[in-house]
Short mmCIF file of the C-alpha atoms (twelve columns), coordinates in Angstrom:
data_MODEL
# 
_entry.id   MODEL 
# 
loop_
_atom_site.group_PDB 
_atom_site.id 
_atom_site.type_symbol 
_atom_site.label_atom_id 
_atom_site.label_alt_id 
_atom_site.label_comp_id 
_atom_site.label_asym_id 
_atom_site.label_seq_id 
_atom_site.Cartn_x 
_atom_site.Cartn_y 
_atom_site.Cartn_z 
_atom_site.pdbx_PDB_model_num 
ATOM 1   C CA . MET A 1   0.000   0.000   0.000  1 
ATOM 2   C CA . ASP A 2   1.469   3.366   -0.983 1 
ATOM 3   C CA . LYS A 3   1.139   6.549   1.031  1 
ATOM 4   C CA . ASN A 4   -1.408  8.175   -1.314 1 
ATOM 5   C CA . LYS A 5   -3.695  5.141   -1.045 1 
ATOM 6   C CA . ALA A 6   -3.287  5.121   2.740  1 
ATOM 7   C CA . ILE A 7   -4.191  8.814   2.960  1 
ATOM 8   C CA . GLU A 8   -7.207  8.270   0.697  1 
ATOM 9   C CA . ASN A 9   -8.458  5.281   2.743  1 
ATOM 10  C CA . LEU A 10  -7.948  7.104   6.044  1 
ATOM 11  C CA . ASP A 11  -9.738  10.222  4.765  1 
ATOM 12  C CA . ILE A 12  -12.765 8.201   3.661  1 
ATOM 13  C CA . VAL A 13  -13.046 6.368   6.991  1 
ATOM 14  C CA . ILE A 14  -12.591 9.559   9.025  1 
ATOM 15  C CA . LYS A 15  -15.264 11.348  6.953  1 
ATOM 16  C CA . ASP A 16  -17.669 8.449   7.567  1 
ATOM 17  C CA . ILE A 17  -16.895 8.543   11.298 1 
ATOM 18  C CA . GLU A 18  -17.414 12.311  11.405 1 
ATOM 19  C CA . PHE A 19  -20.710 12.113  9.501  1 
ATOM 20  C CA . ALA A 20  -22.087 9.539   11.972 1 
ATOM 21  C CA . ARG A 21  -20.579 11.239  15.038 1 
ATOM 22  C CA . LEU A 22  -22.165 14.597  14.258 1 
ATOM 23  C CA . GLN A 23  -25.582 12.941  13.944 1 
ATOM 24  C CA . VAL A 24  -25.208 11.815  17.548 1 
ATOM 25  C CA . ASP A 25  -23.768 14.991  19.061 1 
ATOM 26  C CA . GLU A 26  -21.062 17.445  18.061 1 
ATOM 27  C CA . HIS A 27  -19.363 16.679  21.408 1 
ATOM 28  C CA . HIS A 28  -19.456 12.898  20.886 1 
ATOM 29  C CA . ILE A 29  -15.883 11.606  20.528 1 
ATOM 30  C CA . VAL A 30  -15.055 8.462   18.554 1 
ATOM 31  C CA . GLN A 31  -11.601 6.875   18.521 1 
ATOM 32  C CA . LEU A 32  -10.386 4.912   15.504 1 
ATOM 33  C CA . VAL A 33  -8.352  1.735   15.976 1 
ATOM 34  C CA . ALA A 34  -6.842  0.422   12.744 1 
ATOM 35  C CA . VAL A 35  -7.061  -3.380  12.743 1 
ATOM 36  C CA . SER A 36  -3.750  -4.489  11.313 1 
ATOM 37  C CA . LYS A 37  -4.014  -8.252  11.842 1 
ATOM 38  C CA . TYR A 38  -3.806  -9.081  8.114  1 
ATOM 39  C CA . SER A 39  -1.303  -6.345  7.311  1 
ATOM 40  C CA . THR A 40  2.460   -6.093  7.256  1 
ATOM 41  C CA . SER A 41  4.574   -3.828  9.425  1 
ATOM 42  C CA . GLN A 42  5.326   -1.809  6.292  1 
ATOM 43  C CA . ASP A 43  1.598   -1.210  5.689  1 
ATOM 44  C CA . ILE A 44  1.216   -0.103  9.327  1 
ATOM 45  C CA . LYS A 45  4.149   2.278   8.881  1 
ATOM 46  C CA . VAL A 46  2.562   3.793   5.773  1 
ATOM 47  C CA . LEU A 47  -0.762  4.317   7.554  1 
ATOM 48  C CA . PHE A 48  1.080   5.763   10.559 1 
ATOM 49  C CA . GLN A 49  2.784   8.258   8.244  1 
ATOM 50  C CA . ALA A 50  -0.672  9.143   6.892  1 
ATOM 51  C CA . GLY A 51  -1.719  10.116  10.435 1 
ATOM 52  C CA . GLN A 52  -3.166  7.000   12.111 1 
ATOM 53  C CA . ARG A 53  -1.800  6.292   15.603 1 
ATOM 54  C CA . ALA A 54  -3.785  3.410   17.174 1 
ATOM 55  C CA . PHE A 55  -3.443  -0.128  15.798 1 
ATOM 56  C CA . GLY A 56  -5.023  -3.385  16.939 1 
ATOM 57  C CA . GLU A 57  -3.718  -6.944  16.701 1 
ATOM 58  C CA . ASN A 58  -5.642  -10.117 17.539 1 
ATOM 59  C CA . LYS A 59  -2.743  -12.539 18.135 1 
ATOM 60  C CA . VAL A 60  -0.202  -12.018 20.895 1 
ATOM 61  C CA . GLN A 61  2.718   -13.279 18.790 1 
ATOM 62  C CA . ASP A 62  1.805   -10.898 15.925 1 
ATOM 63  C CA . LEU A 63  1.515   -7.995  18.354 1 
ATOM 64  C CA . LYS A 64  4.946   -8.774  19.783 1 
ATOM 65  C CA . GLN A 65  6.554   -9.114  16.350 1 
ATOM 66  C CA . LYS A 66  5.062   -5.894  14.948 1 
ATOM 67  C CA . GLN A 67  5.860   -3.950  18.114 1 
ATOM 68  C CA . ASN A 68  9.455   -5.068  17.736 1 
ATOM 69  C CA . GLU A 69  9.636   -4.231  14.014 1 
ATOM 70  C CA . LEU A 70  8.051   -0.798  14.579 1 
ATOM 71  C CA . LYS A 71  9.600   0.042   17.948 1 
ATOM 72  C CA . ASP A 72  10.828  3.427   16.685 1 
ATOM 73  C CA . LEU A 73  7.245   4.625   16.092 1 
ATOM 74  C CA . PRO A 74  5.073   5.907   18.985 1 
ATOM 75  C CA . ILE A 75  2.145   3.614   18.143 1 
ATOM 76  C CA . ALA A 76  -0.743  3.036   20.566 1 
ATOM 77  C CA . TRP A 77  -1.091  -0.754  20.402 1 
ATOM 78  C CA . HIS A 78  -4.413  -2.442  21.190 1 
ATOM 79  C CA . PHE A 79  -5.038  -6.159  21.706 1 
ATOM 80  C CA . ILE A 80  -8.404  -7.128  20.198 1 
ATOM 81  C CA . GLY A 81  -8.329  -10.927 19.902 1 
ATOM 82  C CA . THR A 82  -9.367  -13.825 22.098 1 
ATOM 83  C CA . LEU A 83  -6.720  -14.331 24.780 1 
ATOM 84  C CA . GLN A 84  -5.649  -17.872 25.609 1 
ATOM 85  C CA . LYS A 85  -4.535  -18.332 29.213 1 
ATOM 86  C CA . ASN A 86  -1.148  -19.684 28.179 1 
ATOM 87  C CA . LYS A 87  -0.459  -16.385 26.358 1 
ATOM 88  C CA . ILE A 88  -1.288  -14.085 29.304 1 
ATOM 89  C CA . ASN A 89  2.321   -13.496 30.391 1 
ATOM 90  C CA . ASN A 90  3.343   -12.747 26.795 1 
ATOM 91  C CA . LEU A 91  0.543   -10.188 26.473 1 
ATOM 92  C CA . ILE A 92  1.522   -8.518  29.752 1 
ATOM 93  C CA . ASP A 93  5.067   -8.167  28.406 1 
ATOM 94  C CA . CYS A 94  3.672   -6.495  25.251 1 
ATOM 95  C CA . ASN A 95  1.967   -3.901  27.495 1 
ATOM 96  C CA . PRO A 96  -0.866  -2.875  25.114 1 
ATOM 97  C CA . ILE A 97  -2.520  0.458   25.777 1 
ATOM 98  C CA . LEU A 98  -5.882  -1.373  25.848 1 
ATOM 99  C CA . MET A 99  -6.989  -5.009  25.901 1 
ATOM 100 C CA . HIS A 100 -10.473 -5.214  24.304 1 
ATOM 101 C CA . SER A 101 -11.397 -8.849  24.823 1 
ATOM 102 C CA . LEU A 102 -11.773 -9.742  28.482 1 
ATOM 103 C CA . ASP A 103 -14.487 -12.300 27.779 1 
ATOM 104 C CA . SER A 104 -15.094 -13.998 31.156 1 
ATOM 105 C CA . LEU A 105 -14.669 -13.532 34.893 1 
ATOM 106 C CA . ASP A 106 -12.390 -16.582 34.879 1 
ATOM 107 C CA . LEU A 107 -10.020 -14.962 32.353 1 
ATOM 108 C CA . ALA A 108 -10.070 -11.699 34.337 1 
ATOM 109 C CA . GLN A 109 -9.070  -13.510 37.530 1 
ATOM 110 C CA . GLU A 110 -6.234  -15.350 35.791 1 
ATOM 111 C CA . LEU A 111 -4.996  -12.165 34.101 1 
ATOM 112 C CA . ASN A 112 -5.170  -10.261 37.389 1 
ATOM 113 C CA . LYS A 113 -3.179  -12.960 39.202 1 
ATOM 114 C CA . LYS A 114 -0.354  -12.765 36.646 1 
ATOM 115 C CA . LEU A 115 -0.442  -8.956  36.531 1 
ATOM 116 C CA . LYS A 116 0.036   -8.923  40.323 1 
ATOM 117 C CA . ILE A 117 3.075   -11.195 40.068 1 
ATOM 118 C CA . LYS A 118 4.623   -8.858  37.483 1 
ATOM 119 C CA . ASP A 119 3.459   -5.748  39.385 1 
ATOM 120 C CA . LYS A 120 1.681   -4.401  36.287 1 
ATOM 121 C CA . ILE A 121 -1.706  -2.788  35.592 1 
ATOM 122 C CA . MET A 122 -3.608  -3.390  32.346 1 
ATOM 123 C CA . ASN A 123 -6.414  -1.322  30.826 1 
ATOM 124 C CA . CYS A 124 -9.180  -3.663  29.660 1 
ATOM 125 C CA . LEU A 125 -12.683 -3.783  28.209 1 
ATOM 126 C CA . LEU A 126 -15.260 -6.421  29.125 1 
ATOM 127 C CA . GLN A 127 -16.386 -8.236  25.973 1 
ATOM 128 C CA . ILE A 128 -20.148 -8.795  25.755 1 
ATOM 129 C CA . ASN A 129 -21.804 -11.308 23.442 1 
ATOM 130 C CA . SER A 130 -24.696 -8.961  22.753 1 
ATOM 131 C CA . ALA A 131 -25.529 -10.734 19.492 1 
ATOM 132 C CA . TYR A 132 -26.143 -13.979 21.421 1 
ATOM 133 C CA . GLU A 133 -24.101 -15.931 18.858 1 
ATOM 134 C CA . ASP A 134 -22.323 -19.195 19.696 1 
ATOM 135 C CA . THR A 135 -19.422 -18.255 17.431 1 
ATOM 136 C CA . LYS A 136 -18.668 -15.111 19.446 1 
ATOM 137 C CA . SER A 137 -16.802 -14.782 22.726 1 
ATOM 138 C CA . GLY A 138 -18.051 -12.619 25.558 1 
ATOM 139 C CA . VAL A 139 -20.204 -12.602 28.649 1 
ATOM 140 C CA . ASP A 140 -23.963 -12.983 28.532 1 
ATOM 141 C CA . PRO A 141 -25.588 -9.507  28.456 1 
ATOM 142 C CA . LYS A 142 -27.806 -10.315 31.441 1 
ATOM 143 C CA . ASP A 143 -24.684 -11.056 33.547 1 
ATOM 144 C CA . ALA A 144 -22.511 -8.254  32.174 1 
ATOM 145 C CA . VAL A 145 -23.098 -5.548  34.805 1 
ATOM 146 C CA . GLU A 146 -22.576 -7.984  37.675 1 
ATOM 147 C CA . ILE A 147 -19.385 -9.427  36.139 1 
ATOM 148 C CA . TYR A 148 -18.065 -5.939  35.335 1 
ATOM 149 C CA . ASN A 149 -18.587 -4.799  38.924 1 
ATOM 150 C CA . THR A 150 -17.045 -8.000  40.307 1 
ATOM 151 C CA . ILE A 151 -13.898 -7.461  38.214 1 
ATOM 152 C CA . LYS A 152 -13.743 -3.831  39.356 1 
ATOM 153 C CA . LYS A 153 -14.023 -4.940  42.977 1 
ATOM 154 C CA . GLU A 154 -11.833 -8.052  42.994 1 
ATOM 155 C CA . CYS A 155 -9.209  -7.544  40.262 1 
ATOM 156 C CA . SER A 156 -7.102  -4.637  41.498 1 
ATOM 157 C CA . ASN A 157 -4.519  -4.900  38.688 1 
ATOM 158 C CA . ILE A 158 -7.121  -4.636  35.924 1 
ATOM 159 C CA . ASN A 159 -8.277  -1.134  35.078 1 
ATOM 160 C CA . LEU A 160 -11.680 -1.649  33.444 1 
ATOM 161 C CA . LYS A 161 -12.379 1.206   31.027 1 
ATOM 162 C CA . GLY A 162 -15.674 0.012   29.526 1 
ATOM 163 C CA . VAL A 163 -17.102 -2.611  27.194 1 
ATOM 164 C CA . MET A 164 -16.641 -4.130  23.755 1 
ATOM 165 C CA . SER A 165 -18.887 -6.127  21.469 1 
ATOM 166 C CA . ILE A 166 -19.034 -7.365  17.894 1 
ATOM 167 C CA . GLY A 167 -22.197 -6.616  15.904 1 
ATOM 168 C CA . ALA A 168 -24.538 -9.428  14.911 1 
ATOM 169 C CA . HIS A 169 -23.315 -11.424 11.910 1 
ATOM 170 C CA . THR A 170 -26.198 -10.743 9.551  1 
ATOM 171 C CA . SER A 171 -27.192 -8.441  6.712  1 
ATOM 172 C CA . ASP A 172 -30.324 -7.440  8.664  1 
ATOM 173 C CA . LYS A 173 -29.511 -3.943  9.925  1 
ATOM 174 C CA . THR A 174 -32.286 -4.102  12.552 1 
ATOM 175 C CA . ILE A 175 -30.660 -7.126  14.220 1 
ATOM 176 C CA . ILE A 176 -27.218 -5.483  14.064 1 
ATOM 177 C CA . GLU A 177 -28.623 -2.324  15.656 1 
ATOM 178 C CA . LYS A 178 -30.310 -4.375  18.371 1 
ATOM 179 C CA . SER A 179 -26.977 -5.957  19.344 1 
ATOM 180 C CA . PHE A 180 -25.331 -2.519  19.532 1 
ATOM 181 C CA . LYS A 181 -28.223 -1.103  21.574 1 
ATOM 182 C CA . THR A 182 -27.869 -3.999  24.036 1 
ATOM 183 C CA . THR A 183 -24.185 -3.145  24.574 1 
ATOM 184 C CA . LYS A 184 -24.869 0.584   24.911 1 
ATOM 185 C CA . GLU A 185 -27.580 -0.028  27.528 1 
ATOM 186 C CA . ILE A 186 -25.089 -2.037  29.589 1 
ATOM 187 C CA . PHE A 187 -22.410 0.647   29.112 1 
ATOM 188 C CA . ASP A 188 -24.843 3.282   30.413 1 
ATOM 189 C CA . CYS A 189 -25.364 1.255   33.616 1 
ATOM 190 C CA . LEU A 190 -21.670 1.208   34.525 1 
ATOM 191 C CA . ASP A 191 -19.944 3.644   36.849 1 
ATOM 192 C CA . ASP A 192 -16.817 5.299   35.431 1 
ATOM 193 C CA . ALA A 193 -16.948 3.447   32.090 1 
ATOM 194 C CA . SER A 194 -15.553 5.682   29.336 1 
ATOM 195 C CA . ILE A 195 -15.177 3.360   26.327 1 
ATOM 196 C CA . CYS A 196 -17.918 1.617   24.370 1 
ATOM 197 C CA . SER A 197 -16.015 -0.210  21.619 1 
ATOM 198 C CA . MET A 198 -18.412 -1.298  18.856 1 
ATOM 199 C CA . GLY A 199 -18.268 -1.364  15.081 1 
ATOM 200 C CA . MET A 200 -15.963 -2.763  12.407 1 
ATOM 201 C CA . SER A 201 -15.443 -2.074  8.694  1 
ATOM 202 C CA . GLY A 202 -18.935 -3.212  7.668  1 
ATOM 203 C CA . ASP A 203 -21.000 -1.600  10.425 1 
ATOM 204 C CA . PHE A 204 -19.038 1.130   12.212 1 
ATOM 205 C CA . THR A 205 -21.342 3.993   11.180 1 
ATOM 206 C CA . THR A 206 -24.340 2.054   12.541 1 
ATOM 207 C CA . ALA A 207 -22.358 1.416   15.739 1 
ATOM 208 C CA . ILE A 208 -21.555 5.118   16.176 1 
ATOM 209 C CA . LEU A 209 -25.207 6.075   15.645 1 
ATOM 210 C CA . ASN A 210 -25.981 3.649   18.479 1 
ATOM 211 C CA . GLY A 211 -23.448 5.110   20.897 1 
ATOM 212 C CA . SER A 212 -20.037 3.633   20.070 1 
ATOM 213 C CA . THR A 213 -17.047 5.677   21.229 1 
ATOM 214 C CA . MET A 214 -14.391 3.455   19.615 1 
ATOM 215 C CA . VAL A 215 -14.425 1.637   16.272 1 
ATOM 216 C CA . ARG A 216 -12.119 -1.113  15.000 1 
ATOM 217 C CA . VAL A 217 -11.616 -0.790  11.242 1 
ATOM 218 C CA . GLY A 218 -9.372  -3.059  9.168  1 
ATOM 219 C CA . SER A 219 -10.200 -3.813  5.535  1 
ATOM 220 C CA . LYS A 220 -11.417 -0.289  4.711  1 
ATOM 221 C CA . LEU A 221 -8.064  1.130   5.772  1 
ATOM 222 C CA . PHE A 222 -5.693  -1.486  4.417  1 
ATOM 223 C CA . LYS A 223 -7.315  -2.319  1.064  1 
# 
């Protein structure tokens, strides 16, 4: 991907974000995380030079490798994939600015235990399966507030910043919107939550219109 193409892609996505954001409220802030999981370090560098600063990886080993290859750039790295327990220590060593996919109380407790040993704090989002799909990770929406508050209370080395969900896997916009609304309702019930991460390349404008404050966009930026 050359720089002109990167600038063009980024401009289009930012315009779409702005259009949706302003329909919500001129004071509504939306952060853009570029999902770089299928992209090379060179592509990330090009998009960084075009002005993008936050990038998300979904495998710990890929995050580690790209961090190492791009260590000279002040990138804000996000971890957005499912975390296996045997990769927890490796993720802690990567020190992402935000971990999006805390998908169970059990994982939170294990992560917290290993963070304590390493004397580290990690910013995290609770992942909610608001689409009620077996193929998706995340806590059941009806348990989400209770689990969120339990993590806040019991896991002192996890700094919960809010919630994350993936929109329903369907072409029916009504069903997609319903899944986003479910997440936003939970977000609104939480004390001190500041991030509602919803929306990917195919549905991020819908997510913003339903209250998302952070979108994860890959293919529209790296095509």
